[in-house]
N, CA, C and O of each residue as an XYZ file, in Angstrom:
296
protein
N      -8.232     13.280      6.067
C      -7.756     12.129      5.837
C      -7.083     11.831      4.495
O      -7.549     12.224      3.425
N      -5.884     11.064      4.621
C      -5.110     10.768      3.353
C      -5.327      9.501      2.981
O      -5.412      8.586      3.800
N      -5.436      9.347      1.701
C      -5.752      8.002      0.982
C      -4.335      7.530      0.457
O      -3.550      8.243     -0.169
N      -4.134      6.159      0.832
C      -2.937      5.523      0.402
C      -3.264      4.325     -0.421
O      -4.139      3.512     -0.120
N      -2.470      4.264     -1.530
C      -2.521      3.195     -2.402
C      -1.373      2.302     -2.146
O      -0.226      2.731     -2.277
N      -1.610      1.099     -1.794
C      -0.645      0.085     -1.518
C      -0.654     -0.999     -2.527
O      -1.698     -1.591     -2.804
N       0.464     -1.270     -3.075
C       0.659     -2.522     -3.870
C       1.582     -3.379     -3.129
O       2.766     -3.076     -2.984
N       1.029     -4.504     -2.631
C       1.748     -5.470     -1.792
C       2.077     -6.724     -2.506
O       1.180     -7.330     -3.092
N       3.334     -7.173     -2.501
C       3.776     -8.351     -3.316
C       3.778     -9.525     -2.251
O       4.698     -9.596     -1.436
N       2.776    -10.414     -2.260
C       2.486    -11.379     -1.270
C       3.636    -12.305     -1.206
O       4.110    -12.497     -0.087
N       4.176    -12.925     -2.240
C       5.317    -13.881     -2.203
C       6.573    -13.329     -1.573
O       7.319    -14.048     -0.908
N       6.800    -12.062     -1.783
C       7.976    -11.448     -1.158
C       7.821    -10.833      0.309
O       8.738    -10.688      1.117
N       6.440    -10.492      0.495
C       6.171    -10.047      1.830
C       6.496     -8.672      1.910
O       6.780     -8.280      3.042
N       6.532     -7.704      0.844
C       6.731     -6.322      1.090
C       5.941     -5.527      0.195
O       5.318     -6.028     -0.741
N       5.949     -4.220      0.475
C       5.085     -3.176     -0.281
C       5.984     -2.778     -1.527
O       7.169     -2.477     -1.383
N       5.360     -2.795     -2.729
C       6.194     -2.521     -3.879
C       5.980     -0.971     -4.202
O       6.842     -0.270     -4.732
N       4.746     -0.544     -3.821
C       4.237      0.804     -3.966
C       3.497      1.272     -2.854
O       2.633      0.556     -2.348
N       3.772      2.489     -2.392
C       3.013      3.102     -1.378
C       2.819      4.823     -1.908
O       3.778      5.583     -2.044
N       1.715      5.119     -2.099
C       1.515      6.335     -2.685
C       0.314      7.092     -2.067
O      -0.743      6.475     -1.942
N       0.401      8.418     -1.662
C      -0.422      9.233     -1.113
C      -1.289      9.904     -1.979
O      -0.838     10.337     -3.040
N      -2.627     10.076     -1.648
C      -3.481     10.934     -2.508
C      -4.489     11.581     -1.619
O      -5.093     10.944     -0.756
N      -4.675     12.939     -1.855
C      -5.582     13.732     -1.092
C      -7.000     13.452     -1.420
O      -7.885     13.609     -0.579
N      -7.232     13.044     -2.616
C      -8.525     12.672     -3.196
C      -8.783     11.169     -3.269
O      -8.034     10.396     -3.867
N      -9.945     10.788     -2.590
C     -10.224      9.234     -2.629
C     -10.583      8.816     -4.173
O     -10.365      7.668     -4.560
N     -11.088      9.713     -4.942
C     -11.381      9.397     -6.320
C     -10.115      9.088     -7.065
O     -10.013      8.089     -7.778
N      -9.061     10.043     -6.873
C      -7.738      9.833     -7.600
C      -7.063      8.580     -7.109
O      -6.421      7.902     -7.910
N      -7.172      8.208     -5.770
C      -6.625      7.104     -5.334
C      -7.334      5.764     -5.879
O      -6.725      4.717     -6.096
N      -8.515      5.929     -6.038
C      -9.288      4.728     -6.661
C      -8.938      4.519     -8.136
O      -8.853      3.384     -8.606
N      -8.730      5.665     -8.887
C      -8.259      5.588    -10.244
C      -6.908      4.936    -10.369
O      -6.634      4.109    -11.239
N      -6.083      5.368     -9.438
C      -4.753      4.960     -9.321
C      -4.613      3.419     -8.997
O      -3.691      2.731     -9.434
N      -5.596      2.968     -8.211
C      -5.742      1.516     -7.796
C      -6.099      0.723     -9.076
O      -5.547     -0.345     -9.340
N      -6.991      1.258     -9.814
C      -7.516      0.467    -10.987
C      -6.283      0.406    -11.937
O      -6.028     -0.651    -12.513
N      -5.497      1.535    -12.118
C      -4.378      1.347    -12.971
C      -3.317      0.450    -12.496
O      -2.649     -0.155    -13.335
N      -3.077      0.292    -11.176
C      -2.068     -0.424    -10.544
C      -2.643     -2.026    -10.716
O      -1.890     -2.979    -10.919
N      -3.838     -2.108    -10.619
C      -4.500     -3.564    -10.811
C      -4.150     -4.091    -12.226
O      -3.669     -5.201    -12.451
N      -4.414     -3.277    -13.022
C      -4.050     -3.349    -14.463
C      -2.522     -3.733    -14.761
O      -2.182     -4.680    -15.471
N      -1.725     -2.917    -14.157
C      -0.262     -3.036    -14.366
C       0.143     -4.345    -13.897
O       1.025     -4.960    -14.496
N      -0.453     -4.840    -12.832
C      -0.062     -6.133    -12.272
C      -0.746     -7.329    -12.886
O      -0.632     -8.465    -12.426
N      -1.550     -6.980    -14.077
C      -2.211     -7.963    -14.812
C      -3.060     -8.764    -13.948
O      -3.242     -9.946    -14.239
N      -3.602     -8.252    -12.914
C      -4.728     -8.837    -11.842
C      -4.031    -10.096    -11.404
O      -4.717    -11.083    -11.138
N      -2.697    -10.140    -11.306
C      -2.039    -11.327    -10.714
C      -2.277    -11.473     -9.156
O      -2.076    -10.542     -8.375
N      -2.715    -12.701     -8.782
C      -3.147    -12.868     -7.417
C      -1.921    -12.746     -6.494
O      -2.121    -12.703     -5.280
N      -0.684    -12.688     -6.972
C       0.427    -12.514     -6.085
C       0.492    -11.102     -5.478
O       1.208    -10.883     -4.501
N      -0.239    -10.167     -6.041
C      -0.231     -8.868     -5.699
C      -1.530     -8.410     -4.914
O      -2.604     -8.824     -5.352
N      -1.533     -7.746     -4.001
C      -2.797     -7.261     -3.251
C      -2.485     -5.650     -3.573
O      -1.438     -5.066     -3.291
N      -3.604     -5.105     -4.204
C      -3.791     -3.744     -4.445
C      -4.847     -3.026     -3.718
O      -6.011     -3.288     -4.020
N      -4.609     -2.170     -2.816
C      -5.661     -1.545     -1.920
C      -5.555     -0.182     -1.817
O      -4.462      0.338     -2.040
N      -6.569      0.527     -1.497
C      -6.648      1.942     -1.121
C      -7.236      2.010      0.285
O      -8.376      1.602      0.510
N      -6.414      2.552      1.275
C      -6.808      2.739      2.738
C      -6.711      4.182      3.040
O      -5.793      4.878      2.606
N      -7.705      4.641      3.818
C      -7.705      6.130      4.281
C      -7.286      6.087      5.734
O      -7.832      5.332      6.538
N      -6.279      6.934      6.062
C      -5.783      7.124      7.401
C      -5.290      8.603      7.649
O      -5.023      9.329      6.691
N      -5.189      8.977      8.780
C      -4.688     10.257      9.212
C      -3.528     10.690      8.617
O      -3.473     11.773      8.035
N      -2.489      9.854      8.721
C      -1.197      9.795      8.056
C      -0.588      8.527      7.871
O      -1.215      7.495      8.109
N       0.714      8.521      7.419
C       1.475      7.285      7.143
C       1.786      6.583      8.484
O       1.820      5.355      8.556
N       1.990      7.312      9.443
C       2.265      6.450     10.727
C       1.075      5.746     11.327
O       1.166      4.649     11.877
N      -0.109      6.465     11.191
C      -1.449      5.822     11.571
C      -1.644      4.535     10.683
O      -1.954      3.461     11.200
N      -1.439      4.690      9.249
C      -1.541      3.530      8.410
C      -0.670      2.420      8.799
O      -1.153      1.289      8.846
N       0.537      2.614      9.078
C       1.412      1.711      9.474
C       1.017      0.973     10.723
O       1.212     -0.239     10.815
N       0.484      1.653     11.653
C      -0.127      1.037     12.952
C      -1.261      0.276     12.632
O      -1.325     -0.879     13.052
N      -2.234      0.786     11.899
C      -3.575      0.130     11.710
C      -3.426     -1.086     10.683
O      -4.156     -2.076     10.722
N      -2.516     -0.918      9.868
C      -2.475     -2.105      8.789
C      -0.784     -2.684      8.742
O      -0.090     -2.826      7.735
N      -0.485     -2.897      9.880
C       0.955     -3.351     10.116
C       1.418     -4.539      9.368
O       2.601     -4.721      9.083
N       0.515     -5.292      9.076
C       0.969     -6.536      8.256
C       1.494     -6.256      6.992
O       2.255     -7.076      6.478
N       1.168     -5.095      6.342
C       1.789     -4.802      5.030
C       3.248     -4.318      5.256
O       4.076     -4.225      4.350
N       3.473     -4.024      6.538
C       4.901     -3.223      6.730
C       5.836     -4.120      7.706
O       6.796     -3.588      8.264
N       5.543     -5.463      7.897
C       6.331     -6.383      8.644
C       7.764     -6.361      8.342
O       8.568     -6.621      9.238
N       8.176     -6.056      7.089
C       9.524     -6.150      6.765
C      10.286     -5.101      7.411
O      11.493     -5.234      7.613
N       9.577     -3.964      7.776
C      10.244     -2.858      8.381
C      10.602     -3.202      9.907
O      11.548     -2.625     10.443
N       9.875     -4.101     10.563
C      10.171     -4.478     11.841
C      11.367     -5.227     11.992
O      11.615     -6.210     11.294
N      12.200     -4.746     12.978
C      13.409     -5.318     13.088
C      14.563     -4.895     12.212
O      15.693     -5.365     12.347
N      14.244     -4.007     11.325
C      15.324     -3.462     10.411
C      16.070     -2.435     11.142
O      15.523     -1.516     11.751
N      17.485     -2.639     11.055
C      18.321     -1.677     11.818
C      19.210     -0.873     10.761
O      19.853     -1.431      9.873
N      19.170      0.380     10.948
C      19.994      1.173     10.153
C      21.374      1.053     10.752
O      21.588      0.924     11.957
N      22.385      1.113      9.708
C      23.759      1.081     10.060
C      24.559      2.233      9.748
O      25.756      2.249     10.035
């Protein structure tokens, strides 16, 4: 399983940071640092989620990635 750190900007409705970690311990330390960087601002949601890969993460936690839906590359 891969561990993903997500920093989600609630007012803007998008992911500000998505980072992969092999170790859940490293992911949690990164989470604590990210929470501190955001000054524990309630406008940001900072989570660590384990998933098989990024595609599985995007399917299981799609609400974080809604901005990607309907995006068309030109």
